[in-house]
N, C-alpha and C positions, 0 to 999 in steps of 0.2 A: 505493500499498500504507500509506504513513505517512496519507493522509486516513481506511482506514478502521479502523487504532488507535485515531486522535484521537476517533472517530464514537464507536468501541464503548468508550471508555474515556471518556467523555463519560455514554453512554447507560446506563453504568457507575455512573455518577457521579450519576445523576437516578433510575436506580433505586436507587440508595444513599440518596439526600436521600427519598426517598417512603415507603422502608420507614421513616426514619427520626420522617419526621413523623405515619408510622401507627403506629406503635412509640410516640409520644411521646404522640400523641391517645387511642390507648388504656389509656395509661398515666396521664394525666389523668382521665380519664372514670372510670377504676376508682377511682381516688385520693379522687374527689368523692362516687363510692358509698359507698366505706369512712367517708369522713367522715359522708355524713348516716348512714349506718348507726352510725354512733357518736355520732353527735347524738338518734337517734331512741330508741336501747337507753336514754341517761342520760334523758332526756326520761320515758321509762316507767317507769323506775326512781325519780324523783325522784316520777310520778305516782302511784306503789306505794305511796314512802313517807311521803306525803300522805294517801294513803285508811288506810294504816296507821296516820300518829297521830292520824287524826281516828277510828279506832275504837277506838283507845287511852281518846281521853277518853269517847268516847262508853259505854265499859266503864267507865270511871270515874265518869262523872256518874251512872249507872244502880246502881253500886255504893253511890255517897255518896247519892244520893236512899235507897237502900233502907237505909241503914243512921240515915239520921236520922227517915225516918218510921216505922221499923222493921216494914217486912215490909209496909207498908201505900201502896203505891206505885200512883196511876191508870194507868188505861187511857190519859189522852191523856200524859203525857210522854213516856214510850216507845215509841207511835207517834211522835210528833211528832219526837222525834230519829231514829228509823230513814228519817222521812220526808227528814228532811233532809236524812241522811246520805245517801240514796241522790240525792238533789237535788245535791250537791256534789261525788256522784262523775261523775251525767253530764255535770256543766259542766268537771269534769277531762278527761274521756274527749274529750270534743264539740274542748276548746283541743289537745288529743295529734294528733287528727285534721287536726285545720287545720294543725298546725303537720306535720305528715307529707305532708299536699296539698302544702304550699306548695313544702317541700324537693325530692316530686318533679317537681311541675314544674318549679324549676327544673333539677334534674336530664337532665330530659325533654326541655327546651331545649338546654341543651350538648350530648346528644347527639345530637340531631336536627342543630344546629349542624356536629356532626362527621362526620355520614352524610353530609349533603350535602358537604362539602368531600372526603370519601373516594369519593363518584360522578364528582364532576371530575378528580379523578387519574386516576379508572378507566378515564374515556373516552378520557383524552391519554394513557394506557395503550393502551390496545386499538388505538387509531392507529398507535402507534407500530410496535407489534407487528402486526401488520398490511401498514406500511411494509418492515418487515424482514424478511416472509415473500418479499416480491416481491423485493427486492434480494436475498433468494438463492436464488431459480431465478433468475436474473439470475446468479450468479456460479457457473462452473463449479469444483468442489472438489477438489483435485491431492491422489492420493493419497501418505501421508507414511509412512516407513520405522517401524519403532519402532526403538529402540534397545534394542541388546543391554545385557546388563548385564558388565562386569567382572568376574565373578565364574564366569559363563556363558562368558564367552574364556577366562578362566585352567582353567576345568574341562575345557574342550574340548582345550588344549594337555596337559595332564596326562594326559587317555585316549589320547593319540596317543603 
């Protein structure tokens, strides 16, 4: 009997360890995802700030040009400014996409490593479960009497 108790306590300890490992891995993956999300949001905000600053500069430049020329603005200046603004926006968006891809790849590598560890642990747990079932079939269960509560006994005495 003593061996069965220690074996079950060892199994419970191992299961607890496995649960803690899975919980830790999952929480670290979630933390990494949240960090990556924060980084992406920050970078998108920065990109929009840059774009809005460039748009403000473009607006000021157009206003200055119109004041200086007094209403006579050539078609080439606004077109060039607009084209350069579009090119800068494209460059910034490409940089954002590259950064997002890099962070996503890092996270996917981290999660695949954790998933592989989890799969190995699941196999070990399944083997243990099969052995446990085999042991249960061999062990004959003895019926256990239910404990009667103190209140029930007092009620019976009071009823007599």
